[in-house]
N, C-alpha and C positions, 0 to 999 in steps of 0.2 A: 668329527667332534668340533662343534662351534664354541668359541671362547668369548665370554662377555666380561667386561670390567664392571664390577659391582661396588658401589661406594656407600659410605655411611656418613652423610654430611652432618648429622646431628652431633657427631663427635667433635666437630669444629671445622668449618669450611665456608669460605665465601663463594659467591657465584663465579668469581674469576678463577678460583681454585678448580671448581668443577668444570668450567669451560676448558681449561688447560688439559685436564685429564681426558675429557671427552674428545677433544681434538687430537690429542696424542694417540688415544685408542683408535680413532678413525684412521689416522695416518699410518698406524702400525698394522692395520688390517683386521682388527677385532670385529666380531659380529655385532656387538652391541655395547652400549653404555647404559647401565641401570643404576638407580639409586633407591635407598630405603625411603620410607615415609614415616618419619618420627619427628616429634617436637621437643624432645628432651634428651640431653646427653646421658650416656650410660657409664660415665666415668670421665673425670677431668672437667674443665670449666665450659667446654662446648663453644667457646668464642669463635666467631662473632655472634653466634646464636643460631636458632633453627631457621630453616628455609622451607618454603612450600614446594613439595615435589612437582606439582603440575605447573607452577610458575617456572621452576627450573627447566623442566623439559620443553615447555613452550619456547623459552629463550634459546635453549640448545638446538631446537628445531631450525632456527635461522642461523645458528653459529656452526652447524655441521651440514653435511650434504648426503652422506651415505649410511652412516651407522644407525642401527636400530636403537630406539630410545624407550625406556620403560621403568616401571616401578616393581620392586620386589620387597614388600607389596604395599599398596595403598590400604589403609585401614577403613573398613566400612563404618566405623564409629565417627570418623572425622567429617564426613560429608553426607548430604542427602543424595539419593541416587539420581534424581533428575538433573540437578546442577552438575553432578560429577560426570554424567553421560555427556552433557554439553561441553564441559571443559576438556575431556579426553578426545571427543570428536573434533573439537577445534584444534587441539594440539596435533592431531593426526593430519588435519588439513594443512596446517602450517608446515609440517614436516614433509609433506608430499607422500604420506602413507608409510611412516616409519615407526609408529607408536605400537608398543605392546603393553597390555593392561593387566597388571597383577593386582588382585584384590584379596584381602584377608579379613578376618573378623576383629582384629585388634587384640592386644594382650598386655600392653605396658600401662598399668593403671596410673603410675606417677605422672606420665605426660598428660593424661586426661585431667587429673586434678589440678595440675600446674596451669592449665589453660582453659579450665571451665568446660571441659567436654564430658558429657555424661558417659559413664562406664557401667553398662548393665552387666548382670551375671553372664557367665560363659554360655549358658543355653540360649539366652536371648541374643547374645552376640552372633551365634551361629544362625539363629532364625533371621536376624537382620541381614547377615551376609547372604543367605540363600535368596531372600527377597530382592536384595540389591542386584545380585547376579542376574536374576530373572528380569528385573526391570530394565537394567542397563542394556543387556543384550536384546531385550524386546524392543526398546526404543530404537536401537540402531538398525534392527532388521525390519521394522515396520515400513512398508512401501511408501514412497512419496505420494502425497495426496490422501493418505489414510491416517487415522488417529489411533492412539494406543491407550488402552485402559488396563488398570490393575487394581485389584482389591485384595490387599493382604492384611495381616494383623498389624503390621507396623507402618506400612506405606500404602497410600491410595492415590492413583492417578486417574483423572477423568478427562477424556477428549484431548489428550496431549497430541500436539502436532508432530511429536517425535523428531524434532529438528534441533541442531543440524545433524547431517549425516557425516560419518567419518570418511576419509579419502579411500580407505581400504574397503573392499567389498568381500564378504558381506559385512565385515567389521574388523577392528584390530584383534590380533590374537589375544586370548584370555588365558592368564596363568593363575592357577590355584596351587597352593602348596601347604606343607605342614607335616606333622607327625601323627595326626589323629588316625584312629583305626577304623572308624565307622563313618561319621558325617563328612570328614574331609575327602575320603575316596569317593563317596557318593556325589558330593558337589563337583569334584573333578570330572567324574564320569559324565555328569549331566551338562556341565557348562564349559569345561576347560579345553583349550587347544594344547596346553602344556601343563604337566604336573611337576612341581619342583619339591625336592627334599632338601631342606637347608641344614648345613652344618652337622652332618652325621658321619659315623664311621662307614667306610665303603661296604663292609659286610652287612650293614643294617639296611641299606637302601633298596636292595632287590626285593625283599618282602613287602616294602611299602609300595613299590611299583606294581607288584603282583596284586595287592589289594585293589588298586585302581583298575587293573585289567579285569579282575573279577567283578567289580562294581559296574564296569562298562558292559560286560557280557550280560549282567543281570537286567540291564535296561534295554538290551538289544542293540547296543552300539557296537558295530562290527570292528571299527578301528579305534583303539584307545588313544588318549592324548599322547603327545610326545613326552619324553621323560628328561628331566634335567636335575642338576644338583648344584648346591652352593657350598663353597669351601674357602677358608681363609687362604690367602696367597702370601708366600714368603720364599722367594727364589733368589739365589745368589750364584755368582760364577764359581765360588768355592765355599767351603764351610765357614770361613771367617766372614764372608759377606752375608751369608745366611744368618749367622748369629748377630751381625750388626743390624740387619733389617728386623730381626725378631726383637732386639732390644729397643729399637726405635718405636715399636708399637706396644711395648710393655708385655710381650708374650715370651714363652719359653719354646724352644724348637721342639723338644720331645713332646710337650703337651699338645702343640698344634698337630704334630704328626699322629699322635695317638687318637686324636679326634677327627681325623679325616682331612686335615689340611693338605694343600698342595705346597709342600715344604721341601726345600733341599736345592741341590744343583739342578741345572736344566735337565740332565738325563734322569735324575730322580723324580723331578716334577712330571716329566712326560710319562714315566712308568706309573705314577699315581693316577694321572688322568686316564691312562689306558685301562686301569683297574675300574674306574668309574664307568668307562665305556662298556667294559665287559659285564658290568652289573646292569646295564640298560640305558645309561644316560647318553643323550645325543648332544647335550649342551652343558657347559660348565660356567657357572657364575663365580668368577674369581674375586673374592672380597679383598679390595685394596684399602688398607687402613692409613697408610702414610701417603696422603694425596700430593705431597710435595716431591715425592720420589718418582719422577717421570721415567728415569732410567730403568726402574723396576719393570714398568709396563713395557718398555721397548725391549728389554732383555727377554721377557717371556715370549714376545712376538717373534723375535729373531732366533732364539735358541731352543724354545720349547715347541712352539706351534708347528714348525716344519717337521717335527718328529711324529706328529699325530696323523 
């Protein structure tokens, strides 16, 4: 089981906050540092304000040396596919090949209206996501010296030089995730290296993985994507410390546990993560909501990870 620290900077974080978390995660031995891609807080004032996911990761690419860096997930509504392919490829070059690319259709309407971003109906968002996945992976996989063309309903590319290329060959890993029963598994089977189920009860994730396996078989893909899950993290050395950390993020211990959170003492947290592994997950994205609590990150690395 690989462990990733997953952050939600829209809730309030400066780049310096994120740098400290990423560097602590790297020094502690985590597999990755990921962030969400949102422009509006979902509670609280969100100060100092939103930050751009790919600017953050490009900066962290030179402020870290080993840890994997990525989004869970970039919204296809935020960017055009060509410029996004360029930005991600450049970040991958800067990092020496440590970028992972999560892409989703977008869901939070308020952040779109707050910053003047069009928010089409859900069916069109899925259509745009599918075209973006095809375009971005197509640009990255086009051989040097050749051009790339695409004629879709929402995007058209003509004689693109398909540059720059990412450092990783053939491309950075692509992550697709969500709870959809039809289009999401189909997109994961077609494009993803990893399929992620976010914030679900452990008992509910195995059927979601199975839908992706079935969709992969249906298109002749012999090996399905790797499977991962995301869960809120709240671990303490004892029950009192668990409750203190829960209060700091405005959550209840029982509520987080009931909804699949990695919550409790180190032994309890390890047991929960092992349950995710038994359901099929090979990587856990641990949502850290108090970015100033670096001891929390170090505790999980020293007392939970060795049990896995």
